[in-house]
C-alpha positions, -999 to +999 in steps of 0.1 A: -173+352+627-177+386+609-150+397+588-135+429+603-127+461+582-088+454+588-091+419+574-107+428+540-086+427+511-076+461+494-096+472+463-076+484+435-089+497+401-067+495+368-083+520+345-071+509+310-066+472+315-049+464+283-015+449+277+004+467+305-026+474+327-035+437+324-001+425+336+000+448+366-036+438+375-026+402+373+005+407+396-016+423+422-045+397+425-026+376+452-030+405+478-062+426+466-095+425+449-086+441+415-111+454+391-100+461+354-119+488+333-119+488+296-143+493+268-141+456+259-143+438+293-141+404+276-104+411+271-098+416+308-075+387+322-091+361+343-091+366+380-097+403+376-132+417+380-141+434+345-158+468+344-170+481+311-167+518+304-156+543+280-136+566+300-143+595+277-182+589+287-184+604+322-219+588+328-205+553+321-176+558+346-199+569+372-222+539+367-196+511+370-171+524+396-167+501+428-170+518+460-143+517+487-112+518+462-078+521+478-055+523+449-063+536+413-038+529+385-045+548+352-028+532+325-044+543+292-031+545+257-045+568+232-072+550+207-058+574+179-024+591+177-035+627+171-041+655+194-077+645+202-068+610+208-040+619+234-062+644+251-090+619+253-064+591+269-046+614+292-067+643+300-105+638+295-107+603+307-087+610+337-106+639+348-139+621+344-124+593+367-113+616+392-148+633+391-163+600+400-137+593+427-143+625+446-158+608+478-134+579+479-106+578+503-078+567+479-046+558+494-029+563+460-035+574+424-006+562+401-006+579+367+013+559+339+034+585+319+063+585+295+099+597+293+087+613+260+081+642+283+116+650+282+127+669+252+165+669+260+188+659+230+223+664+242+230+629+257+224+644+293+211+625+322+174+631+331+157+623+363+126+635+381+140+670+388+149+674+351+126+698+330+099+681+313+092+706+283+082+684+254+080+699+219+053+676+206+017+677+213+017+642+224+042+648+252+025+681+261-009+665+266+008+638+289+024+667+309-011+679+311-024+646+324+005+644+349-004+678+365-041+668+365-033+636+384-009+655+408-033+681+415-063+658+420-063+663+457-053+624+462-019+612+470-006+607+435+025+592+417+033+598+382+056+568+367+074+578+336+083+549+315+109+545+289+104+523+259+088+492+267+098+459+250+094+420+257+078+389+244+045+408+234+065+439+220+089+425+196+087+451+168+123+465+172+138+432+174+118+420+144+130+451+126+167+446+131+164+410+121+145+419+091+170+447+079+148+476+088+171+494+113+203+510+102+211+537+126+241+561+123+271+557+143+273+571+170+234+570+172+213+588+199+211+573+232+179+549+237+162+540+268+139+510+276+123+487+301+113+450+299+075+446+301+079+423+332+099+450+349+073+477+339+043+458+354+064+448+385+075+484+392+038+494+396+028+465+416+060+474+439+048+511+443+013+500+450+023+476+476+043+502+492+013+525+490-011+500+507+017+494+535+017+530+543+053+534+535+066+566+517+061+567+480+073+598+458+052+618+435+074+609+405+095+579+393+113+575+360+111+539+353+138+527+329+166+499+330+200+504+343+217+509+311+209+536+285+227+529+255+232+542+218+208+528+195+236+514+171+252+496+200+219+478+203+214+469+167+251+456+164+247+436+194+216+419+182+233+413+148+261+395+165+235+374+183+212+361+156+214+359+117+200+393+103+191+405+067+214+434+056+198+468+059+172+476+032+173+509+014+146+523+036+157+511+068+150+533+098+178+554+108+165+558+145+136+571+165+123+604+175+130+604+212+159+627+212+190+617+229+191+613+267+199+589+296+171+581+320+183+576+356+163+550+378+182+559+407+149+569+427+131+538+417+163+517+429+163+536+461+125+525+468+137+489+469+127+476+435+151+454+416+152+447+381+147+413+365+161+426+332+186+455+342+199+458+307+188+452+271+212+421+267+194+402+292+159+409+277+168+404+241+188+377+247+160+358+264+136+368+235+161+357+208+164+322+228+127+318+229+121+326+192+148+302+182+134+272+200+119+247+177 
């Protein structure tokens, strides 16, 4: 018997199928046909249909783009951390993809953004309604990408992630253990999300989109406990032997001091596996301490 249109699996494209994009794509393979686009398709996880293209090259994108896509997840990181690198990743690559998608009836475009678009430095809470007026070129370019996505003509959602951490992103934990972090007290507020929850949040919004459920145009994706950086460092030092702070230990980040509210994401029905830093880092420390 012929397969009817209603029985076909949804088709999802993850543009930028790297560390986060690959994790998102993998979560979606049980209910969809998933394509992963990146410059080196050999690094696309198994179970995902690899597509080779450089998104800054419009002709390459047009050549490989599948037809009949239902959802596109745009998940790029800059190849270089200068102005051109950011523009290529968040604006040029996105516009090339949008141009190639013109005739496709997408149910949702999801643009992966960052809470670095918030310049607030007064310990205030920020959410989807807060002004996004970044002072640095990086945040400004990401805002341009957000506006490009939201103005694309497709139903679009921007997801602003705070700092992603987890087993494949252990730099902060390693720095504390090595004595490379010595923040002042009280330090600025910091915000984070475990990589498992980051991927799951996008999968959650994707499934809602495919089911025809309401999806907002913007979500802040951060765990349930903004916390001052010195408190995190002090807690890690209590859990595992750490070297004393070195002479050139970092005093903190450059992300200002704000508290990111995830209330809208929670109201969508999403639940965190790692609701605060203790749950996430405790597990990471336990794994690293296992012989």
